[in-house]
The first five atom37 places (N, CA, C, CB, O) and aatype in JSON, in Angstrom:
{
  "aatype": [20, 20, 20, 20, 20, 20, 20, 20, 20, 20, 20, 20, 20, 20, 20, 20, 20, 20, 20, 20, 20, 20, 20, 20, 20, 20, 20, 20, 20, 20, 20, 20, 20, 20, 20, 20, 20, 20, 20, 20, 20, 20, 20, 20, 20, 20, 20, 20, 20, 20, 20, 20, 20, 20, 20, 20, 20, 20, 20, 20, 20, 20, 20, 20, 20, 20, 20, 20, 20, 20, 20, 20, 20, 20, 20, 20, 20, 20, 20, 20, 20, 20, 20, 20, 20, 20, 20, 20, 20, 20, 20, 20, 20, 20, 20, 20, 20, 20, 20, 20, 20, 20, 20, 20, 20, 20, 20, 20, 20, 20, 20, 20, 20, 20, 20, 20, 20, 20, 20, 20, 20, 20, 20, 20, 20, 20, 20, 20, 20, 20, 20, 20, 20, 20, 20, 20, 20, 20, 20, 20, 20, 20, 20, 20, 20],
  "atom_mask": [
    [1, 1, 1, 1, 1],
    [1, 1, 1, 1, 1],
    [1, 1, 1, 1, 1],
    [1, 1, 1, 1, 1],
    [1, 1, 1, 1, 1],
    [1, 1, 1, 1, 1],
    [1, 1, 1, 1, 1],
    [1, 1, 1, 1, 1],
    [1, 1, 1, 1, 1],
    [1, 1, 1, 1, 1],
    [1, 1, 1, 1, 1],
    [1, 1, 1, 1, 1],
    [1, 1, 1, 1, 1],
    [1, 1, 1, 1, 1],
    [1, 1, 1, 1, 1],
    [1, 1, 1, 1, 1],
    [1, 1, 1, 1, 1],
    [1, 1, 1, 1, 1],
    [1, 1, 1, 1, 1],
    [1, 1, 1, 1, 1],
    [1, 1, 1, 1, 1],
    [1, 1, 1, 1, 1],
    [1, 1, 1, 1, 1],
    [1, 1, 1, 1, 1],
    [1, 1, 1, 1, 1],
    [1, 1, 1, 1, 1],
    [1, 1, 1, 1, 1],
    [1, 1, 1, 1, 1],
    [1, 1, 1, 1, 1],
    [1, 1, 1, 1, 1],
    [1, 1, 1, 1, 1],
    [1, 1, 1, 1, 1],
    [1, 1, 1, 1, 1],
    [1, 1, 1, 1, 1],
    [1, 1, 1, 1, 1],
    [1, 1, 1, 1, 1],
    [1, 1, 1, 1, 1],
    [1, 1, 1, 1, 1],
    [1, 1, 1, 1, 1],
    [1, 1, 1, 1, 1],
    [1, 1, 1, 1, 1],
    [1, 1, 1, 1, 1],
    [1, 1, 1, 1, 1],
    [1, 1, 1, 1, 1],
    [1, 1, 1, 1, 1],
    [1, 1, 1, 1, 1],
    [1, 1, 1, 1, 1],
    [1, 1, 1, 1, 1],
    [1, 1, 1, 1, 1],
    [1, 1, 1, 1, 1],
    [1, 1, 1, 1, 1],
    [1, 1, 1, 1, 1],
    [1, 1, 1, 1, 1],
    [1, 1, 1, 1, 1],
    [1, 1, 1, 1, 1],
    [1, 1, 1, 1, 1],
    [1, 1, 1, 1, 1],
    [1, 1, 1, 1, 1],
    [1, 1, 1, 1, 1],
    [1, 1, 1, 1, 1],
    [1, 1, 1, 1, 1],
    [1, 1, 1, 1, 1],
    [1, 1, 1, 1, 1],
    [1, 1, 1, 1, 1],
    [1, 1, 1, 1, 1],
    [1, 1, 1, 1, 1],
    [1, 1, 1, 1, 1],
    [1, 1, 1, 1, 1],
    [1, 1, 1, 1, 1],
    [1, 1, 1, 1, 1],
    [1, 1, 1, 1, 1],
    [1, 1, 1, 1, 1],
    [1, 1, 1, 1, 1],
    [1, 1, 1, 1, 1],
    [1, 1, 1, 1, 1],
    [1, 1, 1, 1, 1],
    [1, 1, 1, 1, 1],
    [1, 1, 1, 1, 1],
    [1, 1, 1, 1, 1],
    [1, 1, 1, 1, 1],
    [1, 1, 1, 1, 1],
    [1, 1, 1, 1, 1],
    [1, 1, 1, 1, 1],
    [1, 1, 1, 1, 1],
    [1, 1, 1, 1, 1],
    [1, 1, 1, 1, 1],
    [1, 1, 1, 1, 1],
    [1, 1, 1, 1, 1],
    [1, 1, 1, 1, 1],
    [1, 1, 1, 1, 1],
    [1, 1, 1, 1, 1],
    [1, 1, 1, 1, 1],
    [1, 1, 1, 1, 1],
    [1, 1, 1, 1, 1],
    [1, 1, 1, 1, 1],
    [1, 1, 1, 1, 1],
    [1, 1, 1, 1, 1],
    [1, 1, 1, 1, 1],
    [1, 1, 1, 1, 1],
    [1, 1, 1, 1, 1],
    [1, 1, 1, 1, 1],
    [1, 1, 1, 1, 1],
    [1, 1, 1, 1, 1],
    [1, 1, 1, 1, 1],
    [1, 1, 1, 1, 1],
    [1, 1, 1, 1, 1],
    [1, 1, 1, 1, 1],
    [1, 1, 1, 1, 1],
    [1, 1, 1, 1, 1],
    [1, 1, 1, 1, 1],
    [1, 1, 1, 1, 1],
    [1, 1, 1, 1, 1],
    [1, 1, 1, 1, 1],
    [1, 1, 1, 1, 1],
    [1, 1, 1, 1, 1],
    [1, 1, 1, 1, 1],
    [1, 1, 1, 1, 1],
    [1, 1, 1, 1, 1],
    [1, 1, 1, 1, 1],
    [1, 1, 1, 1, 1],
    [1, 1, 1, 1, 1],
    [1, 1, 1, 1, 1],
    [1, 1, 1, 1, 1],
    [1, 1, 1, 1, 1],
    [1, 1, 1, 1, 1],
    [1, 1, 1, 1, 1],
    [1, 1, 1, 1, 1],
    [1, 1, 1, 1, 1],
    [1, 1, 1, 1, 1],
    [1, 1, 1, 1, 1],
    [1, 1, 1, 1, 1],
    [1, 1, 1, 1, 1],
    [1, 1, 1, 1, 1],
    [1, 1, 1, 1, 1],
    [1, 1, 1, 1, 1],
    [1, 1, 1, 1, 1],
    [1, 1, 1, 1, 1],
    [1, 1, 1, 1, 1],
    [1, 1, 1, 1, 1],
    [1, 1, 1, 1, 1],
    [1, 1, 1, 1, 1],
    [1, 1, 1, 1, 1],
    [1, 1, 1, 1, 1],
    [1, 1, 1, 1, 1],
    [1, 1, 1, 1, 1]
  ],
  "atom_positions": [
    [[7.5, 8.38, 9.91], [7.16, 7.24, 11.06], [6.71, 5.92, 10.34], [5.83, 7.76, 12.14], [5.85, 5.72, 9.49]],
    [[7.67, 5.01, 11.01], [7.25, 3.78, 10.61], [6.15, 3.05, 11.58], [8.48, 2.98, 10.46], [6.06, 3.13, 12.81]],
    [[5.37, 2.35, 10.7], [4.12, 1.72, 11.6], [4.37, 0.21, 12.18], [2.71, 1.62, 10.61], [3.48, -0.51, 12.62]],
    [[6.02, -0.17, 12.09], [6.14, -1.48, 12.06], [6.57, -2.42, 10.97], [5.16, -1.78, 12.36], [6.87, -2.0, 9.86]],
    [[6.6, -3.83, 11.33], [6.91, -4.54, 10.32], [5.89, -4.66, 9.18], [7.23, -5.69, 10.81], [4.71, -4.37, 9.38]],
    [[6.33, -5.1, 7.98], [5.52, -5.13, 6.9], [4.41, -6.04, 6.8], [6.24, -5.3, 5.94], [3.55, -6.03, 5.91]],
    [[4.5, -7.03, 8.05], [3.17, -7.77, 8.07], [2.11, -7.01, 8.86], [3.32, -9.19, 8.7], [1.04, -7.57, 9.09]],
    [[2.33, -5.8, 9.28], [1.22, -5.0, 9.57], [0.98, -3.86, 8.9], [1.24, -4.69, 10.73], [-0.04, -3.22, 9.18]],
    [[1.84, -3.41, 7.9], [1.78, -2.24, 7.05], [0.41, -2.2, 6.46], [2.87, -2.25, 5.95], [-0.09, -3.29, 6.21]],
    [[-0.24, -1.17, 6.21], [-1.38, -1.51, 5.26], [-2.67, -1.98, 5.55], [-1.01, -2.36, 4.5], [-3.7, -1.83, 4.88]],
    [[-2.4, -3.05, 7.49], [-3.52, -3.59, 7.51], [-4.39, -2.83, 7.69], [-3.62, -4.42, 8.2], [-3.98, -1.84, 8.29]],
    [[-5.79, -2.79, 7.35], [-6.98, -1.88, 7.8], [-7.21, -1.85, 9.11], [-8.23, -2.24, 7.25], [-7.1, -2.85, 9.82]],
    [[-7.6, -0.44, 9.63], [-8.12, -0.27, 10.78], [-9.51, 0.52, 10.87], [-7.13, 0.3, 11.49], [-9.53, 1.71, 10.56]],
    [[-10.62, -0.12, 11.26], [-11.77, 0.54, 10.73], [-11.89, 1.79, 11.64], [-13.08, -0.41, 10.73], [-11.07, 2.23, 12.45]],
    [[-12.96, 2.2, 11.35], [-13.47, 3.62, 11.63], [-14.2, 3.48, 12.97], [-14.5, 4.23, 10.42], [-14.57, 4.48, 13.58]],
    [[-14.41, 2.23, 13.43], [-15.38, 1.79, 14.73], [-14.46, 1.73, 15.9], [-16.18, 0.21, 14.56], [-14.96, 1.73, 17.02]],
    [[-13.08, 1.67, 15.77], [-12.29, 1.42, 16.91], [-10.85, 1.83, 16.31], [-12.43, -0.19, 17.49], [-10.47, 1.22, 15.31]],
    [[-10.15, 2.69, 16.8], [-8.9, 3.01, 16.12], [-7.79, 2.45, 16.85], [-8.71, 4.47, 15.95], [-7.85, 1.82, 17.91]],
    [[-6.34, 2.87, 15.87], [-5.13, 2.28, 16.56], [-4.61, 3.42, 17.43], [-3.96, 1.72, 15.49], [-4.64, 4.63, 17.17]],
    [[-4.1, 2.78, 18.56], [-3.52, 3.85, 19.71], [-2.29, 3.74, 19.25], [-3.64, 3.55, 21.41], [-2.05, 2.74, 18.58]],
    [[-1.15, 4.76, 19.52], [0.07, 4.56, 19.17], [0.71, 5.09, 20.24], [0.44, 5.06, 17.94], [0.39, 6.23, 20.57]],
    [[1.54, 4.51, 20.86], [2.27, 4.89, 22.16], [3.73, 5.44, 22.26], [2.28, 3.76, 22.94], [4.54, 5.38, 23.19]],
    [[3.83, 6.0, 20.97], [5.36, 6.76, 20.63], [5.68, 7.72, 21.5], [5.49, 7.51, 19.25], [6.82, 7.82, 21.94]],
    [[4.67, 8.54, 21.85], [5.01, 9.67, 22.64], [5.55, 9.19, 24.22], [3.66, 10.64, 22.69], [6.51, 9.71, 24.79]],
    [[4.79, 8.2, 24.74], [5.08, 7.66, 26.05], [6.68, 6.93, 25.84], [3.77, 6.5, 26.53], [7.46, 6.82, 26.78]],
    [[6.94, 6.55, 24.68], [8.14, 5.6, 24.57], [9.17, 6.62, 24.48], [8.16, 4.51, 23.28], [10.28, 6.41, 24.97]],
    [[8.89, 7.75, 23.86], [9.93, 9.04, 23.53], [9.95, 9.77, 25.03], [9.25, 10.29, 22.11], [11.05, 10.22, 25.34]],
    [[9.23, 9.9, 25.68], [9.6, 10.44, 27.01], [9.98, 9.35, 28.26], [8.37, 11.32, 27.43], [10.35, 9.76, 29.36]],
    [[9.85, 8.03, 27.98], [10.57, 6.96, 28.96], [12.05, 7.29, 28.11], [9.84, 4.98, 28.92], [12.93, 7.53, 28.94]],
    [[12.46, 7.35, 27.0], [13.65, 7.31, 26.56], [14.47, 8.52, 26.96], [13.57, 7.13, 25.23], [15.61, 8.37, 27.4]],
    [[13.98, 9.53, 26.84], [14.27, 11.01, 27.32], [14.61, 10.91, 28.74], [13.0, 12.04, 27.15], [15.73, 11.36, 28.99]],
    [[13.99, 10.45, 29.7], [14.05, 10.28, 31.0], [15.23, 9.26, 31.16], [12.69, 9.84, 31.56], [16.08, 9.71, 31.92]],
    [[15.45, 8.27, 30.75], [16.68, 7.22, 30.54], [17.95, 8.18, 30.35], [16.45, 6.12, 29.03], [18.89, 8.29, 31.14]],
    [[17.78, 8.87, 29.13], [18.96, 9.69, 28.67], [19.61, 10.66, 29.47], [18.63, 10.36, 27.63], [20.84, 10.81, 29.45]],
    [[18.75, 11.39, 30.25], [18.73, 12.09, 31.36], [19.03, 11.85, 32.73], [17.84, 12.4, 31.37], [19.13, 12.71, 33.6]],
    [[19.21, 10.29, 32.88], [19.65, 9.75, 34.03], [18.94, 9.68, 35.39], [20.67, 10.3, 34.19], [19.38, 9.54, 36.53]],
    [[17.49, 9.85, 34.81], [16.54, 9.92, 35.92], [16.05, 8.42, 36.09], [15.28, 10.99, 35.61], [15.67, 7.89, 37.14]],
    [[16.15, 7.84, 34.82], [15.7, 6.08, 35.18], [16.96, 5.39, 35.0], [14.42, 5.23, 34.01], [17.83, 5.81, 34.23]],
    [[17.06, 4.48, 35.61], [18.17, 3.51, 35.51], [17.83, 2.44, 34.01], [18.2, 2.55, 37.14], [16.78, 2.49, 33.37]],
    [[18.75, 1.72, 33.77], [18.76, 0.62, 32.87], [17.93, -0.23, 33.57], [20.1, 0.03, 32.52], [16.99, -0.65, 32.9]],
    [[18.01, -0.62, 34.72], [17.2, -1.61, 35.4], [15.73, -1.17, 35.41], [17.72, -1.83, 36.83], [14.87, -2.03, 35.63]],
    [[15.4, 0.0, 35.21], [13.83, 0.53, 35.63], [13.27, 0.4, 34.02], [13.72, 2.53, 36.45], [12.04, 0.43, 33.93]],
    [[14.12, 0.25, 32.56], [13.54, 0.32, 31.37], [13.6, -0.94, 30.62], [14.07, 1.33, 30.68], [12.82, -1.27, 29.72]],
    [[14.72, -1.7, 31.14], [15.23, -3.0, 30.61], [14.79, -3.99, 31.56], [16.78, -3.06, 30.41], [15.59, -4.46, 32.38]],
    [[13.22, -4.44, 31.51], [12.69, -5.42, 32.38], [11.84, -6.33, 31.5], [11.89, -4.79, 33.57], [10.85, -6.86, 32.01]],
    [[12.05, -6.5, 30.58], [11.26, -7.45, 29.69], [11.19, -9.05, 30.26], [11.99, -7.42, 28.18], [12.2, -9.68, 30.55]],
    [[9.85, -9.56, 30.36], [9.61, -10.73, 30.45], [10.47, -11.95, 29.74], [8.47, -10.68, 30.13], [10.77, -11.78, 28.56]],
    [[10.87, -13.14, 30.37], [11.44, -13.92, 29.81], [10.72, -14.64, 28.41], [11.75, -14.67, 30.81], [11.3, -15.27, 27.53]],
    [[9.53, -14.37, 28.51], [8.71, -15.17, 27.29], [8.27, -14.11, 26.22], [7.24, -16.0, 27.88], [7.88, -14.44, 25.09]],
    [[8.36, -12.81, 26.66], [8.5, -11.87, 25.89], [9.93, -11.82, 24.91], [8.33, -10.81, 26.76], [9.91, -11.68, 23.69]],
    [[11.09, -11.97, 25.73], [12.31, -11.85, 24.78], [12.36, -13.19, 24.23], [13.75, -11.43, 25.5], [12.94, -13.15, 23.14]],
    [[11.96, -14.44, 24.56], [11.8, -15.61, 24.0], [11.02, -15.26, 22.58], [11.05, -16.58, 25.03], [11.54, -15.56, 21.5]],
    [[9.89, -14.69, 22.63], [9.08, -14.66, 21.45], [9.96, -13.55, 20.41], [7.4, -14.14, 21.88], [9.95, -13.66, 19.18]],
    [[10.7, -12.49, 21.12], [11.26, -11.41, 20.22], [12.18, -12.33, 19.4], [12.09, -10.08, 21.03], [12.11, -12.36, 18.17]],
    [[13.12, -13.16, 20.18], [14.49, -14.05, 19.4], [13.72, -15.08, 18.45], [15.67, -15.11, 20.7], [14.33, -15.56, 17.5]],
    [[12.58, -15.38, 18.66], [12.18, -16.46, 17.71], [11.05, -16.11, 16.6], [11.67, -17.63, 18.56], [11.08, -16.62, 15.48]],
    [[10.13, -15.25, 16.96], [9.22, -14.62, 16.09], [9.07, -13.26, 15.79], [8.2, -14.91, 16.43], [8.35, -12.79, 14.91]],
    [[9.8, -12.62, 16.6], [9.88, -11.03, 16.23], [10.19, -10.61, 14.83], [10.97, -10.36, 17.04], [10.97, -11.21, 14.09]],
    [[9.46, -9.43, 14.5], [9.96, -9.06, 13.16], [11.15, -7.72, 13.08], [8.58, -8.67, 12.3], [10.7, -6.59, 13.26]],
    [[12.23, -7.85, 12.88], [13.22, -7.1, 13.08], [12.97, -5.6, 12.52], [14.33, -7.79, 12.52], [12.29, -5.45, 11.5]],
    [[13.47, -4.61, 13.14], [12.98, -3.3, 12.47], [14.52, -2.71, 11.9], [12.09, -2.11, 13.74], [15.59, -3.3, 12.04]],
    [[14.37, -1.84, 11.44], [15.88, -1.28, 10.92], [16.19, 0.01, 11.98], [15.83, -0.64, 9.02], [17.21, 0.66, 11.77]],
    [[15.47, 0.31, 12.93], [15.87, 0.97, 13.86], [16.77, 0.23, 15.12], [14.73, 1.55, 14.22], [16.62, -0.96, 15.39]],
    [[17.72, 1.12, 15.83], [18.5, 0.49, 16.81], [17.91, 0.69, 17.91], [19.77, 0.86, 16.89], [17.11, 1.62, 17.96]],
    [[18.15, -0.13, 19.06], [17.18, 0.02, 20.4], [17.98, 1.33, 21.16], [17.15, -1.65, 21.57], [19.17, 1.58, 21.36]],
    [[16.68, 2.06, 21.47], [17.17, 3.53, 21.93], [17.95, 3.58, 23.18], [15.96, 4.5, 22.17], [18.37, 4.67, 23.55]],
    [[18.25, 2.27, 24.07], [18.93, 2.25, 25.07], [20.24, 1.79, 25.0], [18.35, 1.7, 25.85], [21.19, 2.55, 25.22]],
    [[20.41, 0.34, 24.64], [21.73, -0.05, 24.49], [22.39, 0.51, 23.17], [21.78, -1.55, 24.55], [23.61, 0.47, 23.08]],
    [[21.67, 1.02, 22.18], [21.98, 1.31, 20.76], [22.93, 0.76, 20.3], [22.17, 2.48, 20.47], [23.88, 1.47, 19.95]],
    [[23.01, -0.79, 20.12], [23.6, -1.79, 19.6], [22.82, -2.83, 18.84], [24.24, -2.3, 20.53], [23.3, -3.66, 18.08]],
    [[21.79, -2.71, 19.08], [20.96, -4.17, 18.56], [19.6, -3.73, 17.86], [20.51, -5.32, 20.02], [19.01, -2.77, 18.37]],
    [[19.02, -4.36, 16.68], [17.92, -3.62, 16.05], [16.98, -4.1, 17.0], [17.57, -3.89, 14.47], [17.2, -5.15, 17.6]],
    [[15.86, -3.38, 17.22], [14.58, -3.68, 17.96], [13.71, -4.68, 17.01], [13.72, -2.23, 18.3], [13.89, -4.65, 15.79]],
    [[12.96, -5.38, 17.48], [12.03, -5.98, 17.02], [10.56, -5.94, 17.52], [12.46, -7.0, 17.02], [10.44, -5.8, 18.73]],
    [[9.53, -6.02, 16.86], [8.08, -6.11, 17.03], [7.74, -7.56, 17.18], [7.29, -5.47, 15.83], [7.93, -8.44, 16.34]],
    [[7.07, -7.73, 18.66], [6.39, -8.78, 18.6], [4.91, -8.52, 18.82], [6.94, -9.65, 19.46], [4.49, -7.66, 19.58]],
    [[4.1, -9.38, 18.06], [2.69, -8.88, 18.09], [1.73, -10.34, 19.12], [2.08, -8.64, 16.09], [1.75, -11.57, 19.09]],
    [[1.17, -9.53, 19.72], [0.15, -10.49, 20.67], [-1.39, -10.27, 20.33], [0.34, -10.11, 22.39], [-1.83, -9.13, 20.15]],
    [[-2.34, -11.61, 20.24], [-3.9, -11.13, 20.12], [-4.33, -11.83, 21.19], [-4.81, -11.48, 18.73], [-3.84, -12.88, 21.59]],
    [[-5.4, -11.16, 21.72], [-6.08, -11.47, 22.49], [-7.82, -11.57, 22.33], [-5.6, -10.75, 23.29], [-8.39, -10.79, 21.58]],
    [[-8.37, -12.32, 22.91], [-9.87, -12.32, 22.63], [-10.27, -13.53, 23.01], [-10.31, -12.07, 21.22], [-9.43, -14.39, 23.27]],
    [[-11.76, -13.81, 23.12], [-12.8, -14.85, 23.83], [-12.02, -16.03, 22.71], [-14.99, -14.45, 23.64], [-11.59, -15.81, 21.58]],
    [[-12.04, -17.05, 23.32], [-11.73, -18.25, 22.59], [-10.43, -18.49, 22.48], [-12.24, -18.26, 21.38], [-10.08, -19.53, 21.92]],
    [[-9.47, -17.56, 22.98], [-8.01, -17.87, 22.64], [-7.4, -17.93, 23.72], [-7.3, -16.97, 21.79], [-8.03, -17.39, 24.63]],
    [[-6.19, -18.48, 24.07], [-5.4, -19.0, 25.37], [-5.57, -17.37, 26.07], [-3.4, -19.73, 25.03], [-5.78, -16.26, 25.56]],
    [[-5.37, -17.86, 27.53], [-5.63, -16.62, 28.33], [-4.33, -15.74, 28.4], [-6.12, -17.0, 29.82], [-4.48, -14.67, 28.98]],
    [[-3.19, -15.98, 27.95], [-2.08, -15.44, 27.65], [-1.72, -15.1, 26.21], [-1.24, -16.18, 28.15], [-0.56, -14.9, 25.84]],
    [[-2.83, -15.05, 25.4], [-2.94, -14.55, 23.92], [-2.52, -15.42, 23.21], [-2.27, -13.4, 23.53], [-2.26, -16.57, 23.57]],
    [[-2.4, -14.93, 22.05], [-1.78, -15.91, 20.82], [-0.57, -14.76, 19.95], [-3.4, -16.52, 19.49], [-0.77, -13.59, 19.64]],
    [[0.59, -15.52, 19.73], [1.62, -14.81, 19.24], [1.71, -15.14, 17.85], [2.82, -15.02, 19.95], [2.21, -16.25, 17.66]],
    [[1.34, -14.45, 16.72], [0.88, -14.95, 15.46], [2.75, -15.06, 14.88], [-0.48, -13.64, 14.48], [3.49, -14.09, 15.01]],
    [[3.14, -16.15, 14.39], [4.26, -16.12, 13.74], [4.49, -15.69, 12.23], [4.64, -17.23, 13.9], [5.6, -15.57, 11.72]],
    [[3.23, -15.45, 11.55], [3.59, -15.04, 10.11], [2.46, -14.03, 10.0], [3.58, -16.32, 8.86], [1.69, -14.04, 10.97]],
    [[2.18, -13.15, 9.04], [1.35, -12.29, 8.58], [0.01, -13.16, 8.13], [2.06, -11.48, 7.48], [-1.04, -12.65, 8.52]],
    [[-0.1, -14.07, 7.57], [-1.24, -14.76, 7.33], [-1.91, -15.22, 8.46], [-1.0, -15.74, 6.55], [-3.14, -15.27, 8.41]],
    [[-1.12, -15.67, 9.81], [-1.76, -16.24, 10.67], [-2.45, -14.85, 11.5], [-0.78, -17.28, 11.46], [-3.58, -14.89, 12.0]],
    [[-1.65, -13.77, 11.54], [-2.13, -12.5, 12.36], [-3.58, -12.36, 11.38], [-0.83, -10.89, 12.34], [-4.66, -12.34, 11.97]],
    [[-3.54, -12.26, 9.88], [-4.77, -11.64, 9.16], [-5.98, -12.88, 9.57], [-4.46, -11.43, 7.2], [-7.12, -12.43, 9.71]],
    [[-5.84, -14.05, 9.74], [-6.41, -14.98, 10.01], [-7.16, -14.46, 11.39], [-5.49, -16.12, 10.0], [-8.35, -14.17, 11.3]],
    [[-6.62, -14.38, 12.42], [-6.94, -13.98, 13.64], [-7.73, -12.55, 13.66], [-5.68, -13.97, 14.4], [-8.68, -12.38, 14.42]],
    [[-7.3, -11.62, 12.84], [-7.84, -10.35, 12.67], [-9.48, -10.54, 11.96], [-6.71, -9.45, 11.68], [-10.44, -9.82, 12.26]],
    [[-9.53, -11.62, 11.0], [-10.68, -12.18, 10.55], [-11.89, -12.47, 11.05], [-10.45, -13.01, 10.22], [-12.96, -12.29, 10.46]],
    [[-11.69, -13.05, 12.43], [-12.58, -13.68, 13.37], [-13.77, -13.19, 13.55], [-12.1, -13.74, 14.49], [-13.74, -11.96, 13.59]],
    [[-14.91, -13.69, 13.67], [-15.91, -12.9, 13.7], [-16.14, -12.52, 15.49], [-17.16, -13.69, 12.85], [-17.08, -11.82, 15.89]],
    [[-15.25, -13.04, 16.28], [-15.46, -12.51, 17.72], [-14.38, -11.35, 17.62], [-15.17, -13.73, 19.08], [-13.54, -11.32, 16.72]],
    [[-14.46, -10.56, 18.48], [-13.56, -9.22, 18.4], [-12.25, -9.54, 19.06], [-14.26, -7.87, 19.18], [-12.32, -10.34, 19.99]],
    [[-11.14, -9.08, 18.77], [-9.87, -9.34, 19.33], [-9.0, -7.87, 19.3], [-9.15, -10.58, 18.46], [-9.11, -6.88, 18.58]],
    [[-8.12, -8.18, 20.38], [-7.26, -6.98, 20.69], [-6.19, -7.19, 20.15], [-7.01, -6.65, 22.02], [-5.86, -8.35, 20.36]],
    [[-5.01, -6.32, 19.18], [-3.79, -6.81, 18.91], [-3.07, -5.73, 19.56], [-3.48, -7.11, 17.44], [-3.44, -4.55, 19.55]],
    [[-1.91, -6.21, 20.17], [-0.98, -5.5, 20.96], [0.3, -5.77, 19.9], [-0.82, -6.13, 22.65], [0.55, -6.81, 19.3]],
    [[0.98, -4.58, 19.85], [2.46, -4.98, 19.16], [3.45, -4.13, 20.07], [2.63, -4.5, 17.3], [3.51, -2.9, 20.17]],
    [[4.25, -5.16, 20.73], [5.5, -4.49, 21.62], [6.75, -4.53, 20.85], [5.82, -5.29, 23.06], [7.09, -5.39, 20.05]],
    [[7.52, -3.25, 21.28], [8.69, -3.08, 20.74], [9.92, -3.6, 21.72], [8.75, -1.65, 20.38], [10.12, -2.93, 22.73]],
    [[10.61, -4.55, 21.53], [11.54, -5.51, 22.23], [12.86, -5.52, 21.63], [11.01, -6.9, 22.21], [13.09, -5.68, 20.43]],
    [[14.02, -5.29, 22.87], [15.27, -5.35, 22.33], [15.77, -6.66, 22.81], [16.13, -4.17, 22.69], [15.87, -6.81, 24.03]],
    [[16.07, -7.52, 22.1], [16.72, -8.97, 22.51], [17.98, -8.88, 23.28], [17.09, -9.84, 21.23], [18.32, -9.73, 24.1]],
    [[18.53, -8.02, 23.05], [19.92, -7.78, 23.97], [19.8, -7.34, 25.04], [20.86, -6.95, 23.54], [20.29, -8.09, 25.89]],
    [[19.17, -6.0, 25.61], [19.21, -5.61, 26.76], [17.87, -5.72, 27.5], [19.71, -4.4, 26.72], [17.78, -5.29, 28.65]],
    [[16.76, -6.29, 26.85], [15.57, -6.22, 27.49], [14.64, -4.98, 27.48], [15.86, -6.49, 28.67], [13.6, -4.98, 28.13]],
    [[14.98, -4.1, 26.84], [14.37, -2.87, 26.63], [12.8, -3.53, 25.86], [15.51, -1.73, 25.58], [12.86, -4.39, 24.97]],
    [[11.64, -3.04, 26.3], [10.84, -3.54, 25.74], [9.57, -2.2, 26.28], [10.79, -5.22, 26.11], [9.63, -1.65, 27.38]],
    [[8.5, -1.9, 25.25], [7.69, -0.94, 25.07], [6.45, -1.11, 24.29], [8.35, -0.04, 24.61], [6.53, -1.37, 23.09]],
    [[5.21, -0.98, 24.94], [4.11, -1.16, 24.02], [3.98, -0.3, 22.7], [2.97, -0.94, 24.78], [3.48, 0.81, 22.85]],
    [[4.29, -0.6, 21.65], [4.21, 0.48, 20.48], [2.97, 0.92, 19.86], [4.92, 0.05, 19.38], [2.83, 2.06, 19.41]],
    [[1.84, -0.21, 19.82], [0.74, 0.45, 19.55], [-0.44, -0.85, 19.82], [0.85, 1.16, 17.96], [-0.13, -2.03, 19.93]],
    [[-1.58, -0.4, 19.89], [-2.86, -1.47, 19.89], [-3.72, -1.45, 19.05], [-3.65, -1.46, 20.89], [-3.58, -0.5, 18.29]],
    [[-4.62, -2.11, 18.82], [-6.06, -1.81, 17.64], [-6.73, -3.11, 18.0], [-5.69, -1.69, 15.57], [-6.17, -4.17, 18.28]],
    [[-8.01, -2.85, 17.94], [-9.1, -3.99, 17.72], [-9.04, -4.57, 16.51], [-10.48, -3.54, 17.84], [-8.57, -3.85, 15.63]],
    [[-9.38, -5.64, 16.22], [-9.9, -6.32, 14.75], [-10.74, -7.11, 15.03], [-8.95, -7.08, 13.85], [-11.05, -7.21, 16.22]],
    [[-11.28, -7.79, 14.21], [-11.92, -8.92, 14.25], [-13.66, -8.41, 14.43], [-11.21, -9.87, 15.51], [-13.86, -7.21, 14.6]],
    [[-14.86, -9.39, 14.38], [-16.09, -8.99, 14.6], [-16.53, -7.52, 13.84], [-16.18, -8.96, 16.08], [-16.33, -7.3, 12.65]],
    [[-17.16, -6.59, 14.77], [-17.52, -5.59, 13.78], [-16.5, -4.64, 13.27], [-18.53, -4.85, 14.28], [-16.91, -3.82, 12.44]],
    [[-15.34, -4.6, 13.6], [-14.13, -3.96, 13.22], [-13.92, -4.59, 11.79], [-12.89, -4.22, 14.31], [-13.89, -3.87, 10.79]],
    [[-13.76, -6.17, 11.72], [-13.77, -6.63, 10.26], [-14.42, -6.16, 9.47], [-14.03, -7.69, 10.04], [-13.92, -5.83, 8.4]],
    [[-15.86, -5.96, 9.74], [-16.87, -5.65, 8.8], [-16.64, -3.89, 8.39], [-18.45, -6.06, 9.57], [-16.84, -3.33, 7.31]],
    [[-16.29, -3.52, 9.3], [-16.23, -1.87, 9.2], [-14.64, -1.66, 8.12], [-16.03, -0.99, 11.26], [-14.57, -0.84, 7.21]],
    [[-13.68, -2.47, 8.46], [-12.43, -2.21, 7.53], [-13.1, -2.82, 6.13], [-10.81, -3.1, 8.1], [-12.75, -2.15, 5.16]],
    [[-13.85, -3.78, 5.82], [-14.33, -4.36, 4.63], [-14.81, -3.12, 3.94], [-15.43, -5.49, 4.84], [-14.34, -2.56, 2.95]],
    [[-16.02, -2.77, 4.79], [-16.65, -1.46, 3.88], [-15.77, -0.33, 3.59], [-17.87, -0.74, 4.62], [-15.84, 0.36, 2.58]],
    [[-14.91, -0.18, 4.57], [-13.77, 1.26, 3.99], [-13.33, 0.6, 2.99], [-12.29, 1.91, 5.01], [-13.84, 1.05, 1.96]],
    [[-12.58, -0.31, 2.78], [-11.95, -1.01, 1.34], [-12.54, -0.76, 0.38], [-11.87, -2.38, 1.19], [-12.03, -0.31, -0.64]],
    [[-13.81, -1.03, 0.56], [-14.76, -0.84, -0.54], [-15.12, 0.58, -1.2], [-15.94, -1.37, -0.07], [-15.53, 0.88, -2.32]],
    [[-14.87, 1.22, -0.24], [-15.28, 2.75, -0.37], [-16.69, 2.91, 0.17], [-15.25, 3.3, -1.96], [-17.36, 3.88, -0.19]],
    [[-17.01, 2.29, 0.76], [-18.48, 2.62, 1.59], [-18.66, 2.93, 2.9], [-19.33, 1.61, 1.6], [-19.67, 2.93, 3.61]],
    [[-17.36, 3.25, 3.13], [-17.04, 3.92, 4.51], [-17.91, 4.48, 5.23], [-16.21, 4.83, 4.46], [-17.59, 4.98, 6.3]]
  ]
}
């Protein structure tokens, strides 16, 4: 199972707060769509700003969209926390994401899977970072976990 773009691979997640994967929920929605219990309008409803971010700063994956099966999905990352814009920050590089995750304030990172063609979108994962999570991740890297 891929954990997403190379910008996030290997990024430490501390023991004081964990990564939440939404793969099972995603698979359930895709299954319901393929059985005809959900329409394309039900599952392809990405907000225009999310689609814009997917087209401009998303990280393309090697996996095709589970709905249209025509275009590769992309991951779009958002970071929310104090002293960040109320709509969060959408880092455009792995360096910017790492900087946001090293903040002394705690932040929460959300990674959304998006198909820029059909507007499929689903929350892929979320994890806490910064603050106490940053310190715990540093301890884990040093082996003092």
